[in-house]
N, C-alpha and C positions, 0 to 999 in steps of 0.2 A: 248859824253862822259861823261861830267862832270854832268849833268843833271842823265846820268844812276848812275854815283858812289853815289849820293848825295840821290837819292832813295835806295839804297841797304843801304845806311849808315843808313837812314830813317827807313826802315825793321828790321835791325838788333835790332833798339834802341829800335823798338815795342816789340819786340820779347821777349828782357831782359826781360823789364817791366812786360809783361804777366806772364815770368815764375816767376820773383819777386812777384806778385800778386797773384800768385798760392799757391808758397811757404812758404812764411811769412805770409800769413791769418789763424789767429787762428780758424778760420769755414771749414775750409777746410784740416787742417792739419791730419796727420794721426792719426788714435785712440790709437796706440800703442805708439805716444812720449808723452801723458796725464799723469799726475800725479795720484797714485791710486785716491786720491780725485775729481779728474776731472772726472777719470772713474765709477767712483760710481751718482756720481754729472747726466752725460752724462746718464746713464744707466737710473737714475732713471726719465729722459724725454725721455724717448725711450720706442719705441714697439716693439712685432714683431708682425709681418703678414702673416701667412701660407697660403698654397693654392692658393700662387698667379700665375697667367697665367704664360706659359713660354714666353709666347710672351711679356712680359707686359716692359715696359717701368718706370723708376724712375720719369718720368715728370707725366705721365699718374695715378702713385701711388698719387706722392705729388698734384697732382689736386683732388682725392678723397678725402684726407686727410686733405685738407687747410682749409675745412671748421671748424676742431676741431681747430682748431689755427697755427699762423705760423711756418714753416716746416723747421728746418737748414739743414739738412742733409736726403738725402734716399740712404738706401745700399741694393742691390741685391746680394745676395750669388748666385757666380758660381762654377762651377765643375774648382778645378786648371788644371785638365788633359784636358776635352773637351773643358772646357770654355762657357759650357752652362750651364745657369740659375738653379738653385738647387729648385724653387719654392717656396721661403722664403724671406721674408724682413726684416730691422728694419726701424725703422722712428724714427728722433731725433727732438723732438719738442723744441721749445725755451724756452718754461716755464713748471710745472708741472701738471699744472690745465688740460694742453690739451690732457695728456694720458687718463683721465677719460673721457674726451669726446669721444676720438679717440674709447676706447674700446666699447661707446655705438653703433660701425658702424661693431662689431662681430656679426656674420655671415648674410651679406650683402651683395649682390650680385656685383663682378667686372670682368669682361670682360667674363661672362658667368658663373663664379665662388665663390660659398660662401665661404668667406674668414675666418680665424682662426686671430681673433685678441686679445692680451696678454698683461699686461706689462712686457717690457725684464725683465729679471734676471741678477744678475749681480755674472759673474763669480767669485769665490774665489780661490785665487791658493793653489793649494796641495787638494782640496776637488772634489771630481769626484761624477755626481749624478748616474755615471753608474757602480760605485763600487762596485762589488757583495761581496765584505768579502774577506777574505784570504788572504796569503801574495803575495804579488811579490818579484820577483829577484830568490829567492830558489825554484826552483820547484822540488819535490821529486819522482815523476812520471809521466810520461807522457807531459801534457798541464797544468802543476799548476791545477791539479784537488784535488792533495791529496794521499795520498795511497789507492788504492782500492785491496780490497783481492780480488784472483781469484775468476771468476763464476766456472770454469769445474774442477771436480776430477781429478787427476795424470796428472797434465798439460795437458790434450786431450785440443782440442780446436775444432768446429765448427761441422759437421757434427756426428761424430763419440765418441761425448764424454762419451755415457754409453757404456759398454760393450756388444759386438755381439758374435752370435755365427757364424760367416760367418769365412769359414777359412782364415789363415792371409799366403802369402807367394805364391808362384808356387801352380796351383791345381794338385796333383797326382794322375795318371789314376785308381787308385784302387777304388777311389766314384764316379767315372763318365766313363763313356762308352767312350774309346778313339777312335779315327777316324781311 
């Protein structure tokens, strides 16, 4: 009985030590806890890898890019709803010189697919690369596309936008043969 309780205490102690190592390590800490200067520095030491095979693991990518320099972190992005990989990854190196040598692996084969390797760009708060101009928020008409004059005359739409000679309303018997 004493041996079993001693073994359980040892396991609990090992678990708490492991958790402290995982949470207190500056290398494995979350990216969003960094200061803006640290983020920019990490981005300058990182690359974007596109067209990654969906079955690839972080270890395989680390082995593929390990010749460029020591790898700090490999992040494979996954869909938040399904959990499946999105097909691209970010790799952070220990030094900035490794980024230039990693770009040399652009268009190399990895698991039967041609990789796209580029330096990672730094996101600036408030600046969007998908911003198409126009204003956000106040929508004058429709879905924020601004005002568009009507395309049809007399507010008619669809097939009958031009005046036709066909009779409107019920057909009277004096023009047609009634049964």
